[in-house]
N, C-alpha and C positions, 0 to 999 in steps of 0.2 A: 532400445525397448519398448516398444510400442505399448500404450495404457490402454487397458482392461475398462472395460465399463465404468466398472465401481471403481476402480482408484482413481479416475476424472470427472466421477459425481463423487469423490469423497474431496477431492483440488480442487475442484468449484465451491462445494461446504465450505472449506478452509480459507478458502478466498472471500466469499461472503461474508464470513463471521471475522475474518480479518477490517475488511472495510469496514465493517459497523462498525469494532471496536473501534480503530481510526476517526471514522465519524462523529463518533461519543466523546472522545480523547478531546476531537476540537471543539468542538460544541463547549465540553466540560473548562478548557482552560479560555478562551473567550469570554464564557462564561465569569473565573474568576478572574478576568482582568489580565492573563499572561501569554504572553505573546503565540501567536498563530500558527500552527504545527504545518500549516502549509495555506497557499494560497490562490486557490482557484476563485475564479470568475461569478461561479452559481455557488449555491449552497453546498450543492452535490458534483462531487467532484467523477469525471468522469477520465476512465484507465481500461481501452481497449483491451484486447489480448494481444498484438502484435506491441504495442505500448508497453504492458505488465511485462512480456517474453523478453524485452527486450532490454527492459530496464533489469530484468535482476540479470541479466547476460553481464550487467555492467559491470555488475557490484563484484566486486575479486571472489575469486572460489572457495578460497583458504576463511575470505571474510562470510559470505553465503551460508558456509558450512555451519557457522556461532553464529548465528542469526536468526530470528523465529520469522516466517509467513508475513509476520502482523511487521516489523521493525523494516524487513525489505521491503513491501510498500510504502509506508511509511515515506522511506527515503525515493522510491521513486517519485511517489506525491512530490514531494520538495522540490527533486527536481526538476518536474513535470510544471512543476504551480510554483516558481519558486517567491518569496515575500519580500518585498522590497527593503532595503535596509534603510 
């Protein structure tokens, strides 16, 4: 099924909002002295379209259906930018 322009714009807006929320959560956690959520080399993590789509496909369908876009994006970022243990 093809995405219509309205669907694509809505999805893009949702992805941008999720990314902003994740970035804000990361900054808040660091300020509170909590562990980092992900460890990108730059202050702003880079997640291209292919990284995002491949990351979504790597999440099992059953899990994908239960989690939010924000949770999925955070999992993708954590896999792409793991923090040293």
